[in-house]
Every structure is written in C-alpha cells, then in structure tokens.
N, C-alpha and C positions, 0 to 999 in steps of 0.2 A: 158604202161605208157611211157611217153616221157623221153628221156635221160636228156634233159636240164630242170631242175626244176626251175631255176631262169632265167627269160628272160634276154638276153643280155650277158650271161656268157656261155662259151663253157664248155662241160663236160671234154674234154681232155686238157692237158697242152699245152700252146702256147709258143711262142718264149720268151715273156716277163717273164713268169714263170720260164723258164729254165735259162734265163739271171740273174734273181734275185737270184735263187738258187746257180748258179755258183759264183756270187759276194759274197754271204754269206759264201760259202765254202772257197773262197780265203781269205776273211777277217779273218776268224777263223784260217786258216793256217798261215797267216802273224802274227797274235797275238801270236800263239803258238811258232813260230820260233823266233820272236823278244823279247818276254817277257814270257819265259816258266814258271817262278815262279809265275807271276801274273795270267797267264792262268790256272795254276794248282790250285791256290787259288780260282779263279772264278768257276772252275769246281767242286771243293770240296764244295764250298758254294751253288752252284746250286743243287748238289746231296743232301746236307743236307736239303735244302728247300723242295725237293721232298719227302724225307723221313718224314719230319715233316708234310707235307700235308697228306700223306698216313696214318701216325699215328693218325692224327686228325680225318680223315674219319672213320678209324677203331674204334676209341674210341667212336665216335658219334653213330655208329651202335650197338656197344656193350651196350651202355647206353639205346638206344631205345628198343632193343630186350631183 
C-alpha cells in the first residue's frame, strides 16, 4: 500500500507544518505570559467543554445499550 493516500500531500511533515506548529506554540506562550488569568480561564473552559463532550458520548452509549 502506498504511503501517500491523498495525492499531492506528503506523508511526512514539511517545513510549513513545523513553522505553523512553532507559531502556535509561541502564540500560546505569549498569551500565558502576558495574560495568565485569561489563559487559565480559557484552559479551564476548554477542559470543561471536553468533559461535557465525553459525558454526552458516554450518556448516549448508555441509553443505546
């Protein structure tokens, strides 16, 4: 089976992917350093959202089965 399943896309990460990842990490770091309270509130909200999604999925499967 071929490594590249989608024509035109490389299977390994390129320079652009690394650059975008680095930019995201720097942006998050700047956010945490400049606005620690707001960053903590966003992280808490994101964690609460993930917990709500997991609870919803578990509730769905409990009602199905």
